[in-house]
PyMOL CGO cylinders between C-alpha atoms (Angstrom):
from pymol import cmd
from pymol.cgo import CYLINDER

trace = [
    CYLINDER, 102.98, 78.26, 31.31, 103.22, 82.41, 31.27, 0.3, 1, 1, 1, 1, 1, 1,
    CYLINDER, 103.22, 82.41, 31.27, 106.77, 82.32, 30.04, 0.3, 1, 1, 1, 1, 1, 1,
    CYLINDER, 106.77, 82.32, 30.04, 106.93, 80.69, 27.06, 0.3, 1, 1, 1, 1, 1, 1,
    CYLINDER, 106.93, 80.69, 27.06, 109.62, 80.75, 24.17, 0.3, 1, 1, 1, 1, 1, 1,
    CYLINDER, 109.62, 80.75, 24.17, 113.27, 82.23, 24.47, 0.3, 1, 1, 1, 1, 1, 1,
    CYLINDER, 113.27, 82.23, 24.47, 114.36, 85.11, 25.83, 0.3, 1, 1, 1, 1, 1, 1,
    CYLINDER, 114.36, 85.11, 25.83, 116.76, 87.80, 23.49, 0.3, 1, 1, 1, 1, 1, 1,
    CYLINDER, 116.76, 87.80, 23.49, 119.54, 85.58, 23.78, 0.3, 1, 1, 1, 1, 1, 1,
    CYLINDER, 119.54, 85.58, 23.78, 117.73, 82.34, 22.84, 0.3, 1, 1, 1, 1, 1, 1,
    CYLINDER, 117.73, 82.34, 22.84, 117.51, 80.62, 26.31, 0.3, 1, 1, 1, 1, 1, 1,
    CYLINDER, 117.51, 80.62, 26.31, 114.29, 79.31, 27.30, 0.3, 1, 1, 1, 1, 1, 1,
    CYLINDER, 114.29, 79.31, 27.30, 112.50, 81.47, 29.51, 0.3, 1, 1, 1, 1, 1, 1,
    CYLINDER, 112.50, 81.47, 29.51, 111.53, 78.99, 31.71, 0.3, 1, 1, 1, 1, 1, 1,
    CYLINDER, 111.53, 78.99, 31.71, 115.40, 78.55, 32.84, 0.3, 1, 1, 1, 1, 1, 1,
    CYLINDER, 115.40, 78.55, 32.84, 115.01, 81.99, 34.27, 0.3, 1, 1, 1, 1, 1, 1,
    CYLINDER, 115.01, 81.99, 34.27, 111.99, 81.33, 35.79, 0.3, 1, 1, 1, 1, 1, 1,
    CYLINDER, 111.99, 81.33, 35.79, 113.31, 77.52, 37.29, 0.3, 1, 1, 1, 1, 1, 1,
    CYLINDER, 113.31, 77.52, 37.29, 116.57, 79.55, 38.62, 0.3, 1, 1, 1, 1, 1, 1,
    CYLINDER, 116.57, 79.55, 38.62, 114.12, 82.22, 40.61, 0.3, 1, 1, 1, 1, 1, 1,
    CYLINDER, 114.12, 82.22, 40.61, 112.54, 79.42, 42.15, 0.3, 1, 1, 1, 1, 1, 1,
    CYLINDER, 112.54, 79.42, 42.15, 115.57, 78.00, 43.27, 0.3, 1, 1, 1, 1, 1, 1,
    CYLINDER, 115.57, 78.00, 43.27, 116.86, 81.28, 45.32, 0.3, 1, 1, 1, 1, 1, 1,
    CYLINDER, 116.86, 81.28, 45.32, 116.06, 81.50, 48.87, 0.3, 1, 1, 1, 1, 1, 1,
    CYLINDER, 116.06, 81.50, 48.87, 114.16, 85.03, 49.71, 0.3, 1, 1, 1, 1, 1, 1,
    CYLINDER, 114.16, 85.03, 49.71, 117.62, 87.20, 50.26, 0.3, 1, 1, 1, 1, 1, 1,
    CYLINDER, 117.62, 87.20, 50.26, 118.77, 86.01, 46.69, 0.3, 1, 1, 1, 1, 1, 1,
    CYLINDER, 118.77, 86.01, 46.69, 115.04, 87.02, 45.20, 0.3, 1, 1, 1, 1, 1, 1,
    CYLINDER, 115.04, 87.02, 45.20, 114.85, 90.42, 46.68, 0.3, 1, 1, 1, 1, 1, 1,
    CYLINDER, 114.85, 90.42, 46.68, 118.49, 91.07, 45.24, 0.3, 1, 1, 1, 1, 1, 1,
    CYLINDER, 118.49, 91.07, 45.24, 117.36, 89.74, 42.02, 0.3, 1, 1, 1, 1, 1, 1,
    CYLINDER, 117.36, 89.74, 42.02, 113.90, 91.53, 42.00, 0.3, 1, 1, 1, 1, 1, 1,
    CYLINDER, 113.90, 91.53, 42.00, 115.68, 94.98, 43.18, 0.3, 1, 1, 1, 1, 1, 1,
    CYLINDER, 115.68, 94.98, 43.18, 118.14, 94.39, 40.45, 0.3, 1, 1, 1, 1, 1, 1,
    CYLINDER, 118.14, 94.39, 40.45, 115.69, 93.68, 37.63, 0.3, 1, 1, 1, 1, 1, 1,
    CYLINDER, 115.69, 93.68, 37.63, 112.89, 96.19, 38.75, 0.3, 1, 1, 1, 1, 1, 1,
    CYLINDER, 112.89, 96.19, 38.75, 115.71, 98.86, 38.18, 0.3, 1, 1, 1, 1, 1, 1,
    CYLINDER, 115.71, 98.86, 38.18, 116.77, 97.71, 34.93, 0.3, 1, 1, 1, 1, 1, 1,
    CYLINDER, 116.77, 97.71, 34.93, 113.62, 97.29, 33.94, 0.3, 1, 1, 1, 1, 1, 1,
    CYLINDER, 113.62, 97.29, 33.94, 113.20, 101.31, 34.60, 0.3, 1, 1, 1, 1, 1, 1,
    CYLINDER, 113.20, 101.31, 34.60, 116.13, 101.75, 32.82, 0.3, 1, 1, 1, 1, 1, 1,
    CYLINDER, 116.13, 101.75, 32.82, 115.06, 99.78, 29.69, 0.3, 1, 1, 1, 1, 1, 1,
    CYLINDER, 115.06, 99.78, 29.69, 111.79, 101.67, 29.84, 0.3, 1, 1, 1, 1, 1, 1,
    CYLINDER, 111.79, 101.67, 29.84, 112.64, 103.23, 26.10, 0.3, 1, 1, 1, 1, 1, 1,
    CYLINDER, 112.64, 103.23, 26.10, 113.09, 99.39, 24.83, 0.3, 1, 1, 1, 1, 1, 1,
    CYLINDER, 113.09, 99.39, 24.83, 109.61, 97.47, 25.25, 0.3, 1, 1, 1, 1, 1, 1,
    CYLINDER, 109.61, 97.47, 25.25, 111.30, 94.23, 23.85, 0.3, 1, 1, 1, 1, 1, 1,
    CYLINDER, 111.30, 94.23, 23.85, 114.06, 94.09, 26.97, 0.3, 1, 1, 1, 1, 1, 1,
    CYLINDER, 114.06, 94.09, 26.97, 113.94, 90.99, 28.54, 0.3, 1, 1, 1, 1, 1, 1,
    CYLINDER, 113.94, 90.99, 28.54, 114.50, 93.09, 32.07, 0.3, 1, 1, 1, 1, 1, 1,
    CYLINDER, 114.50, 93.09, 32.07, 110.40, 93.79, 31.83, 0.3, 1, 1, 1, 1, 1, 1,
    CYLINDER, 110.40, 93.79, 31.83, 109.40, 90.19, 31.61, 0.3, 1, 1, 1, 1, 1, 1,
    CYLINDER, 109.40, 90.19, 31.61, 112.39, 89.60, 34.44, 0.3, 1, 1, 1, 1, 1, 1,
    CYLINDER, 112.39, 89.60, 34.44, 110.83, 91.76, 36.82, 0.3, 1, 1, 1, 1, 1, 1,
    CYLINDER, 110.83, 91.76, 36.82, 107.43, 90.33, 36.21, 0.3, 1, 1, 1, 1, 1, 1,
    CYLINDER, 107.43, 90.33, 36.21, 108.99, 86.73, 36.95, 0.3, 1, 1, 1, 1, 1, 1,
    CYLINDER, 108.99, 86.73, 36.95, 110.34, 88.11, 40.18, 0.3, 1, 1, 1, 1, 1, 1,
    CYLINDER, 110.34, 88.11, 40.18, 106.82, 89.42, 41.03, 0.3, 1, 1, 1, 1, 1, 1,
    CYLINDER, 106.82, 89.42, 41.03, 105.39, 86.22, 40.30, 0.3, 1, 1, 1, 1, 1, 1,
    CYLINDER, 105.39, 86.22, 40.30, 107.90, 84.24, 42.38, 0.3, 1, 1, 1, 1, 1, 1,
    CYLINDER, 107.90, 84.24, 42.38, 106.95, 86.29, 45.38, 0.3, 1, 1, 1, 1, 1, 1,
    CYLINDER, 106.95, 86.29, 45.38, 103.43, 85.69, 44.78, 0.3, 1, 1, 1, 1, 1, 1,
    CYLINDER, 103.43, 85.69, 44.78, 103.69, 82.14, 44.42, 0.3, 1, 1, 1, 1, 1, 1,
    CYLINDER, 103.69, 82.14, 44.42, 105.77, 82.42, 47.89, 0.3, 1, 1, 1, 1, 1, 1,
    CYLINDER, 105.77, 82.42, 47.89, 103.08, 84.20, 49.47, 0.3, 1, 1, 1, 1, 1, 1,
    CYLINDER, 103.08, 84.20, 49.47, 105.35, 86.58, 50.00, 0.3, 1, 1, 1, 1, 1, 1,
    CYLINDER, 105.35, 86.58, 50.00, 104.64, 89.79, 48.13, 0.3, 1, 1, 1, 1, 1, 1,
    CYLINDER, 104.64, 89.79, 48.13, 106.38, 92.19, 50.85, 0.3, 1, 1, 1, 1, 1, 1,
    CYLINDER, 106.38, 92.19, 50.85, 109.95, 90.96, 49.22, 0.3, 1, 1, 1, 1, 1, 1,
    CYLINDER, 109.95, 90.96, 49.22, 108.82, 92.48, 45.69, 0.3, 1, 1, 1, 1, 1, 1,
    CYLINDER, 108.82, 92.48, 45.69, 107.64, 95.50, 47.64, 0.3, 1, 1, 1, 1, 1, 1,
    CYLINDER, 107.64, 95.50, 47.64, 110.63, 96.01, 49.29, 0.3, 1, 1, 1, 1, 1, 1,
    CYLINDER, 110.63, 96.01, 49.29, 112.53, 95.79, 46.17, 0.3, 1, 1, 1, 1, 1, 1,
    CYLINDER, 112.53, 95.79, 46.17, 110.39, 98.07, 44.65, 0.3, 1, 1, 1, 1, 1, 1,
    CYLINDER, 110.39, 98.07, 44.65, 110.31, 100.49, 47.54, 0.3, 1, 1, 1, 1, 1, 1,
    CYLINDER, 110.31, 100.49, 47.54, 114.46, 100.56, 47.49, 0.3, 1, 1, 1, 1, 1, 1,
    CYLINDER, 114.46, 100.56, 47.49, 114.42, 101.56, 43.85, 0.3, 1, 1, 1, 1, 1, 1,
    CYLINDER, 114.42, 101.56, 43.85, 111.82, 104.37, 44.42, 0.3, 1, 1, 1, 1, 1, 1,
    CYLINDER, 111.82, 104.37, 44.42, 114.05, 105.48, 47.62, 0.3, 1, 1, 1, 1, 1, 1,
    CYLINDER, 114.05, 105.48, 47.62, 117.34, 105.57, 45.45, 0.3, 1, 1, 1, 1, 1, 1,
    CYLINDER, 117.34, 105.57, 45.45, 115.99, 106.96, 42.13, 0.3, 1, 1, 1, 1, 1, 1,
]
cmd.load_cgo(trace, "trace")
């Protein structure tokens, strides 16, 4: 498993990954949009959970064979930066 161990709050990273898997495409888009923004905001903190959250959103989109969900979320953040 790519996301081993616990997050910075002590919760298993696998819980967040499972949460993503349970989302429909619209909810995954919103989650990715938020986590991409938060990851960029936390750029000065390389240990922030937001970085791997954004990666996990990307991975979930890839596993669904819908990379366009993540791309739209990324593009949204670029347009609204």
